[in-house]
DOMARTOR-420049 format. One line per field, with one value per residue (C-alpha): x, y, z; residue number from 1. Coordinates in nm, 4 decimals, decimal comma. Example, Ala and Ser with C-alpha at 12.3 -4.5 7.8 and 13.67 -1.06 7.14 Angstrom:
% residues 2
east <- (1,2300 1,3670)
north <- (-0,4500 -0,1060)
up <- (0,7800 0,7140)
num <- (1 2)
% end
This chain:
% residues 420
east <- (12,3184 12,1367 11,7770 11,7028 11,8810 11,7555 11,9231 11,9178 11,8908 11,9245 12,0166 12,0993 12,0956 12,3613 12,3406 12,6661 12,6730 12,5120 12,3968 12,4645 12,4945 12,5037 12,6830 12,7133 12,3428 12,4033 12,6019 12,4067 12,6286 12,4535 12,5506 12,4172 12,3461 12,3628 12,2575 12,2221 12,1766 11,9711 12,0077 11,7740 11,7176 12,0414 12,1874 12,5042 12,6359 12,6204 12,7649 12,6924 12,4106 12,6841 12,8465 12,5134 12,4837 12,7541 12,5608 12,3021 11,9733 11,6368 11,4619 11,5648 11,3918 11,4313 11,4338 11,3996 11,6460 11,4394 11,5592 11,6157 11,6570 11,6725 11,3273 11,1994 11,2037 10,9145 11,0401 10,7441 10,3911 10,0829 9,9794 9,7450 9,4163 9,0485 8,7967 8,8606 8,8161 8,6917 8,4420 8,7324 8,8279 8,5427 8,6600 9,0115 8,8681 8,6859 9,0178 8,9827 9,3230 9,4423 9,4848 9,1270 8,9988 9,1853 9,0257 8,6845 8,7573 8,8375 9,1837 9,3854 9,1179 8,8588 9,0831 9,1630 8,7975 8,7640 9,0876 8,9848 8,6487 8,8072 8,9153 9,2699 9,1904 8,9952 9,2971 9,5291 9,3432 9,3032 9,6786 9,7781 9,5689 9,7601 10,1009 10,0166 9,9340 10,2527 10,4535 10,2756 10,4321 10,7805 10,8106 10,9782 11,0543 10,8768 10,8363 10,4776 10,3737 10,1154 9,9689 9,5887 9,5226 9,6565 9,6064 9,7663 9,5265 9,4917 9,8653 9,9564 9,6904 9,8334 10,1897 10,0682 9,9232 10,2544 10,4452 10,2101 10,2467 10,6270 10,6104 10,4129 10,7241 10,5680 10,7534 11,0109 10,8363 11,0122 10,7791 10,7513 10,5722 10,4062 10,1942 10,2061 10,0504 9,7664 9,6036 9,2901 8,9998 8,9795 9,3350 9,2883 9,4612 9,6498 9,8915 10,1705 9,9587 9,8902 10,2611 10,3536 10,1135 10,2877 10,6201 10,5024 10,4047 10,7628 10,8734 10,5437 10,6068 10,9618 10,8633 10,5564 10,6337 10,9178 10,9138 11,2676 11,1729 10,9484 10,8085 10,6343 10,4222 10,5926 10,3742 10,1655 9,8489 10,0025 10,3458 10,6004 10,9808 11,0105 10,7503 10,9134 11,2561 11,1197 10,9715 11,2892 11,5102 11,2815 11,2663 11,6345 11,6657 11,4329 11,6476 11,4497 11,5975 11,4101 11,2287 11,0328 10,7555 10,9453 10,8653 10,5768 10,3666 10,5360 10,9172 10,9320 11,2769 11,2018 11,4935 11,7433 11,5916 11,6240 12,0007 12,0430 11,9036 12,0699 11,7449 11,7555 11,5318 11,3525 11,0397 10,8466 11,0705 10,8683 10,9213 11,2803 11,4859 11,8140 11,9946 11,8165 11,9216 12,2849 12,2807 12,1074 12,3786 12,6419 12,4679 12,3773 11,9967 11,8331 11,5894 11,2725 11,0707 10,7069 10,6031 10,2721 10,1484 10,2113 10,0441 9,7406 9,6904 9,7037 10,0045 10,2319 10,5494 10,7349 11,0425 11,3468 11,5292 11,7712 11,8875 11,9320 12,1266 12,3442 12,4165 12,5367 12,2378 12,1286 11,7650 11,5114 11,1606 10,8446 10,4719 10,3407 10,0621 9,7739 9,3853 9,3906 9,6789 9,8375 9,6185 9,8434 10,0367 10,2309 10,5796 10,6485 10,4175 10,6249 10,9276 10,7635 10,6587 11,0317 11,1360 10,8449 10,8103 11,1372 11,3611 11,5541 11,7417 11,6637 11,9778 11,9007 11,5475 11,6447 11,9053 11,6263 11,3930 11,6510 11,9755 11,8969 11,5386 11,6934 11,9206 11,6131 11,4711 11,7732 11,7506 12,0579 12,1922 11,9021 11,7501 11,8228 12,1019 12,1972 12,5152 12,6536 12,5605 12,2890 11,9077 11,7425 11,4839 11,4431 11,2172 11,1952 11,0633 10,8793 11,0788 11,3592 11,5978 11,5916 11,5202 11,1906 11,0146 10,9786 10,9076 10,6112 10,3988 10,0774 10,1018 10,2498 10,5794 10,6598 10,6580 10,7824 10,8827 11,0963 11,1310 11,4170 11,4463 11,0795 10,8647 10,5721 10,4190 10,4071 10,1970 9,9986 10,1259 9,8020 9,8677 10,2203 10,2292 10,5650 10,7055 10,8044)
north <- (11,6899 11,3584 11,3375 11,1065 10,9260 10,6158 10,6037 10,4139 10,0808 9,8054 9,5384 9,6165 9,3158 9,3182 8,9890 8,8864 8,9024 8,5914 8,3619 8,2032 7,8159 7,5543 7,6554 8,0243 8,0541 8,0373 8,3666 8,6729 8,9822 9,2309 9,5743 9,6837 10,0369 10,1235 10,4090 10,4630 10,7580 10,7912 11,0318 11,0084 10,6396 10,5139 10,4261 10,6496 10,5798 10,3148 10,3619 10,3941 10,5944 10,8105 10,8831 10,9720 11,2834 11,4402 11,4094 11,6624 11,5374 11,6842 11,4066 11,1847 10,8537 10,6934 10,3153 10,2959 9,9977 9,7732 9,5724 9,7129 9,4674 9,4878 9,4935 9,1377 8,9790 8,7437 8,5324 8,3361 8,4841 8,4670 8,8167 8,8784 8,6811 8,7125 8,5627 8,3604 7,9951 7,9783 7,7124 7,4651 7,4908 7,2492 7,0065 7,0183 6,9622 6,6558 6,5075 6,5799 6,5775 6,9032 6,7085 6,5748 6,9248 7,0191 6,7319 6,8612 7,1818 7,3691 7,4824 7,6684 7,6272 7,8054 8,0928 8,0868 8,1385 8,4354 8,6069 8,5701 8,7386 9,0246 9,3463 9,4790 9,7712 9,5427 9,3071 9,6113 9,7509 9,4077 9,3335 9,6705 9,6151 9,2820 9,4418 9,7160 9,4424 9,2743 9,5977 9,6394 9,2941 9,4178 9,3058 9,5644 9,3344 9,0514 8,8225 8,7785 8,5231 8,5110 8,1766 8,2178 8,2856 7,9855 8,1930 8,4864 8,7662 8,6941 8,6109 8,9465 9,1091 8,9685 9,0567 9,4196 9,4458 9,3520 9,5894 9,8786 9,7945 9,7919 10,1245 10,2806 10,2055 10,1025 9,7824 9,6307 9,3360 9,0703 8,9329 8,5664 8,4159 8,0952 8,0164 7,6354 7,6409 7,3914 7,2001 7,3810 7,1422 7,1801 7,0499 6,7400 6,4529 6,7217 6,8472 6,8802 7,0941 7,3326 7,3351 7,4208 7,7173 7,8264 7,8054 8,0028 8,2803 8,3240 8,5784 8,7731 8,7851 8,8958 9,1699 9,3016 9,2534 9,3001 8,9285 8,8048 8,4488 8,1642 7,8934 7,5684 7,3452 7,0036 6,7671 6,4479 6,5327 6,8637 6,8467 6,5864 6,6425 6,5802 6,8598 7,0867 7,0324 7,1242 7,4435 7,5421 7,4897 7,6986 7,9683 7,9919 8,0039 8,3335 8,4870 8,4080 8,2668 7,9710 7,8657 7,5533 7,4267 7,1116 6,7994 6,9661 6,6423 6,3512 6,3006 6,3336 6,4544 6,8287 6,9179 6,7314 6,9043 7,2521 7,1833 7,0388 7,3564 7,6010 7,7150 8,0410 7,8614 7,5292 7,5915 7,3759 7,0723 6,8856 6,5615 6,6171 6,3113 6,2633 6,2607 6,5759 6,7615 6,6590 6,7965 7,1150 7,1741 7,1493 7,3856 7,7662 7,6956 7,8395 7,6172 7,8310 7,6710 7,7370 7,5972 7,7955 7,5937 7,2557 7,4108 7,5337 7,2118 7,0184 6,8085 6,6604 6,6476 6,9768 7,0378 6,9067 7,2305 7,0802 6,8268 7,0820 7,3254 7,0457 6,9288 7,2815 7,4073 7,7740 7,8110 8,0966 8,1294 8,2579 8,2910 8,1364 8,3779 8,2611 8,2084 7,8262 7,6708 7,9413 8,2498 8,4756 8,8057 8,7423 8,6492 8,6689 8,3803 8,1850 8,2643 8,1029 7,7987 7,7498 7,7422 7,5306 7,2851 7,2941 7,3427 7,6356 7,8648 8,2249 8,3160 8,0831 8,2289 8,5874 8,5090 8,3130 8,6158 8,8721 8,8106 8,4574 8,5395 8,8450 8,5968 8,3842 8,6632 8,8195 9,1353 9,0934 9,4224 9,6295 9,4102 9,1841 9,3648 9,7002 9,8418 10,1914 10,2921 10,0383 10,0879 10,2027 9,9245 9,8975 9,7625 9,8723 9,5796 9,6283 9,3263 9,3168 9,0988 8,9195 8,5849 8,7110 8,7268 8,3587 8,2759 8,5166 8,4034 8,5159 8,8862 9,1735 9,2979 9,5629 9,9157 10,1119 10,0390 10,2248 10,1639 10,3446 10,5805 10,6685 10,5697 10,3643 10,2243 10,2987 10,1571 10,4156 10,4970 10,3948 10,0399 10,0048 9,8184 9,7832 9,4382 9,3606)
up <- (10,6471 10,6640 10,5828 10,8760 11,1592 11,3243 11,6719 11,9919 11,8003 12,0655 11,7908 11,4275 11,2113 10,9462 10,7347 10,5469 10,1749 10,0087 9,9137 10,2516 10,2264 10,5084 10,8178 10,6908 10,7481 11,1232 11,1200 11,1723 11,2612 11,4951 11,6240 11,9569 12,0736 11,7016 11,4703 11,1017 10,8758 10,5566 10,2704 9,9667 9,9172 10,0644 10,3927 10,4175 10,7498 11,0343 11,3794 11,7506 11,9088 12,0652 11,7402 11,5887 11,8238 11,6170 11,2978 11,1850 11,0285 10,9172 11,1275 11,4091 11,4837 11,8232 11,8101 12,1940 12,2159 11,9750 11,6722 11,3244 11,0299 10,6381 10,4945 10,4596 10,1097 10,0078 9,7128 9,6238 9,5995 9,3733 9,4399 9,1391 9,1199 9,0998 9,3405 9,6480 9,7526 10,1159 10,0177 9,9661 10,3265 10,4243 10,1508 10,3094 10,6560 10,5202 10,4012 10,0191 9,8674 9,6948 9,3719 9,3997 9,4404 9,1343 8,9194 9,0313 8,8704 9,1845 9,3123 9,0603 8,7876 8,9979 9,0338 8,6599 8,5865 8,8323 8,6986 8,3454 8,4255 8,6248 8,4631 8,4963 8,7204 8,9691 8,9827 9,0226 9,3216 9,4883 9,4442 9,5618 9,8777 9,9318 9,8763 10,1286 10,3945 10,3176 10,3714 10,7098 10,8138 10,7227 10,3575 10,1183 9,8225 9,6832 9,3821 9,2086 8,9670 8,6727 8,6242 8,6850 8,3167 8,1247 7,8060 7,6444 7,7345 8,1087 8,1494 8,0098 8,2283 8,5485 8,4490 8,3445 8,7027 8,8475 8,6358 8,7371 9,1011 9,0597 8,8844 9,1718 9,3884 9,7148 9,7008 9,4596 9,2765 9,0653 8,8010 8,7006 8,4106 8,5420 8,2327 8,2829 8,6324 8,5651 8,2747 8,1463 8,1173 7,7389 7,7197 7,9227 7,7361 7,5235 7,7835 7,5371 7,3107 7,5950 7,6983 7,3314 7,3536 7,6707 7,5041 7,2157 7,4545 7,5919 7,3283 7,3914 7,7689 7,7118 7,4775 7,6626 8,0330 8,2713 8,3792 8,4221 8,5411 8,4282 8,6517 8,5988 8,8374 8,8114 9,0022 8,9656 8,7626 8,6272 8,4353 8,4254 8,4766 8,0898 8,0220 8,2753 8,1165 7,7846 7,9238 8,1089 7,8069 7,5949 7,8720 7,8745 7,4934 7,5237 7,7983 8,1041 8,4202 8,5432 8,8614 8,9285 9,1680 9,2632 9,4642 9,6624 9,6962 9,5240 9,4830 9,0965 9,0699 9,0305 9,2683 9,0510 8,7323 8,8989 8,9506 8,6046 8,4428 8,6822 8,8143 9,0278 9,2818 9,3337 9,5376 9,7963 9,8066 10,0724 9,8947 9,7687 9,7692 9,9622 9,6206 9,5177 9,8362 9,7946 9,4297 9,5560 9,8050 9,5399 9,3218 9,2991 9,3094 9,6115 9,8064 9,8806 10,1385 10,1997 10,5428 10,5429 10,2592 10,4467 10,7557 10,5722 10,3912 10,7037 10,6151 10,8808 10,6790 10,6127 10,3847 10,5551 10,6069 10,8696 10,6255 10,3451 10,5632 10,7035 10,3541 10,2659 10,0614 10,0613 10,2017 10,1731 10,3187 10,1486 10,2174 9,8926 9,9396 9,7086 9,7307 9,7713 9,9626 10,1693 10,2433 10,4360 10,3862 10,7189 10,6429 11,0218 11,0749 10,8244 11,0335 11,3350 11,1329 11,0180 11,3890 11,5078 11,2250 11,0381 11,3431 11,1765 11,4244 11,4514 11,2775 10,9753 10,9668 10,9472 10,6864 10,4877 10,4781 10,3943 10,2142 10,0789 9,9698 9,7842 9,5768 9,5132 9,2992 9,1600 9,3784 9,5999 9,4769 9,6175 9,9001 10,1923 10,3503 10,5323 10,3909 10,3453 9,9916 9,9798 9,9393 10,2719 10,3062 10,6847 10,9494 11,3179 11,5236 11,8577 12,0047 12,2647 12,0474 11,7128 11,8653 11,9995 11,6723 11,5727 11,9351 11,9662 11,6700 11,5050 11,5719 11,3831 11,5435 11,2903 11,4346 11,1156 10,7640 10,5307 10,1561 9,9724 10,2747 10,2743 10,5737 10,4182 10,7236 11,0954 11,3701 11,5468 11,8966 12,0619 11,9208 12,0630 12,3916 12,5773 12,6207 12,9706)
num <- (1 2 3 4 5 6 7 8 9 10 11 12 13 14 15 16 17 18 19 20 21 22 23 24 25 26 27 28 29 30 31 32 33 34 35 36 37 38 39 40 41 42 43 44 45 46 47 48 49 50 51 52 53 54 55 56 57 58 59 60 61 62 63 64 65 66 67 68 69 70 71 72 73 74 75 76 77 78 79 80 81 82 83 84 85 86 87 88 89 90 91 92 93 94 95 96 97 98 99 100 101 102 103 104 105 106 107 108 109 110 111 112 113 114 115 116 117 118 119 120 121 122 123 124 125 126 127 128 129 130 131 132 133 134 135 136 137 138 139 140 141 142 143 144 145 146 147 148 149 150 151 152 153 154 155 156 157 158 159 160 161 162 163 164 165 166 167 168 169 170 171 172 173 174 175 176 177 178 179 180 181 182 183 184 185 186 187 188 189 190 191 192 193 194 195 196 197 198 199 200 201 202 203 204 205 206 207 208 209 210 211 212 213 214 215 216 217 218 219 220 221 222 223 224 225 226 227 228 229 230 231 232 233 234 235 236 237 238 239 240 241 242 243 244 245 246 247 248 249 250 251 252 253 254 255 256 257 258 259 260 261 262 263 264 265 266 267 268 269 270 271 272 273 274 275 276 277 278 279 280 281 282 283 284 285 286 287 288 289 290 291 292 293 294 295 296 297 298 299 300 301 302 303 304 305 306 307 308 309 310 311 312 313 314 315 316 317 318 319 320 321 322 323 324 325 326 327 328 329 330 331 332 333 334 335 336 337 338 339 340 341 342 343 344 345 346 347 348 349 350 351 352 353 354 355 356 357 358 359 360 361 362 363 364 365 366 367 368 369 370 371 372 373 374 375 376 377 378 379 380 381 382 383 384 385 386 387 388 389 390 391 392 393 394 395 396 397 398 399 400 401 402 403 404 405 406 407 408 409 410 411 412 413 414 415 416 417 418 419 420)
% end
């Protein structure tokens, strides 16, 4: 007997195996009038609603003709931090550039001070609240970075919080060590000395945390491509897979560097060069695009998703949730921005937040798809068809969310309004 059956699914989204590159991102298999069965943590059957009537289950869930998808995957977040930075909004409104805010001791450095001062339990409870809100928007798997410590004690504290959250089991979380996220003021003019310290921490992070990835902020005023290459080489020697904040503001060649070192992902890519995009398309590196950051910073130029996909690259989408440059838990809003600002199609968008996003964090075996025998990470959406979600933006369309077969969030019936 099945534990539960979800039946009367109007549209069941069944992304193909990935990573999906170029034209393959336009393919999104769907099954209409569908049903699926869950036993334990796994999907054990998919078929039609009619066929589901012959199966017995402890619990049946009527999808009422709505959409069911794999749980969403958010492959780039800064989940664990102290403080907040709402005072910087006025500076942004006045036209102060982000790098200028950073030079004043704001930006990342402001959050570093608050995170160093916060104790681990406070950070844990705060991050757990954030993760719960993400789950309510349909996210069942995500990546979380350190990077607001810039010293051994605080970086370990952040990664410990991530490990504790992962062990709780609400969501699956991939941990990333982002030690070289900014230059501490005391290391101004001695950037290489600081980078050496972050490199020296690699065996510590490998031995004391679950972090499988490292990341570095390669940008004007932060770390050069030469410094990023040195960190990536050292990371790989210590058994990490590498990621990179690349070409977010200036075209420094971070995209090409990501390809050169076989990075799992290159993230941001707003200023990626034409050559970088071509190299990306010919590689296994995932382009993780963050339109919410561009939107929040008031920029006009977004990452060129159309050019990347047409060149044959694999593209994923993420929130970049953080306290300074993209303060949102809502991956659905990012899906809308991908349609409105980056001209991605609904099919490309759904693939970018499911199967491709799972590949961007090495979780493709457990997340991003609905398969018999696969993990039952599912979302029931209160929408008439899958194209509706990026069209109707700024609201939460999730009605119910399952993680490993367990219902972890459900909208109250009083809050559900029919869509005419």
